[in-house]
N, C-alpha and C positions, 0 to 999 in steps of 0.2 A: 539241033542247036537252038532253033527258034522256040521249040517247045520247052527247052530247059530255061531259056530266058523268061518265057512267059510264066513258068512255074516259079522262078526266082522272084520275078516281079510280084506275082501273087502272094508269095510268102512274105516278101518285104512289105507289101501293102497291109497284110494281116498284122504283121508285127508293128507297123507304124500306127495302125488303128488302135491297138490295145493300149499303148502308152497315152494316146489322146483321150481315150475313155477314162483311163486312170487319172490323168490330169484333170479331167472334167469332174470326176468324183471328188478329187482332192480340193478343187476349187469350190464345189458345193459344200463340202465340209467346212472349209474356211469361211464361206459366207454364213453358214449356220452358226458357227462359233462367234463370228463377228456380230451377228444379229442378237444372239443371246447376251453377249457382253454389252452391247448397246442398250438392250432392254434392262439389264441389270443396272447399268449406270443411270438410266432414266429413273428407275425405281428408287435408287439410292438418293438421287437429287430430290425426288418428291418427298421422301422421308425426311431429309435434312430441311427442306423448305417448311414442311409441316411442323417440325420441332422448333424451327426459328420463329414461326408465327405464334406458336403456343408460348414460347418464351417471352415474346413481346407482350402478349395478353397478360401473362402472369406479372410481368414488370409493371404494366399499367395498373393492374388491380392492386399491386403492392403499393404503388404511389398513392392511389386513391385511399387505401386503408390507412396509410401513414398520415395523410392529410386529415382524415376523420379522427385519428388518434390525437393529433395535435389540437384539433378543435375541441374535442372532449376534454383534453387536459386543461385548456383555457377555461372551459365551463366549470370544471372541477375546482380550479383555483378560485374562480369567482364565487362559487357556492361555499367553499371553505371560509372565505372572507365574510360572506353573509352570515354563516353560522357563528363566527366569532363575534360579529356585531350584535346578533340576536341574544347573546349572553350578557350584554351590557344593559343595565336598567334604563339608562338615559336614551339609548337607541330604541328600546322597546316602547318607552313613553312617547317619543317623538313619532314613531310609526303609528301608535294607537291614536294620537291626535290627528295626524295627517290622513290616514286611511279610514279610520272608523269615526272620526269626529268626536272623540271622547274628551271630556273636560274634567278638571279636578273639582271636588266639591267647593262650592262658594265662588267659583270662577265664572265671569261673564264673558260671553263671546259676542262680538259684533261682526255681522256679516254685511259686507258691502255688495250691493248689486250693481252690475254694470249698466 
């Protein structure tokens, strides 16, 4: 009877060890899947962060370009006004007198020195 009990205990021990190993393998698989999911989430967050940073840079560049466009539009308007003025004879004459020091024939110029 004692030998049967020992055999029964040994067979129970063997049976109880197998499910423990199976649980251990299952736990390892769970840990592996969890680690892979965790790494996937980290990679996904890195990609999202990189895209966000790139979007901020593009928005900043767009704002700078819009400011340059506005500045150039202002310059264009000023140049268009200057072109219109240059087509008037009175303005051309006044600019020739101021910038080049030209005089009409028979006209006397008095220069005062400081």
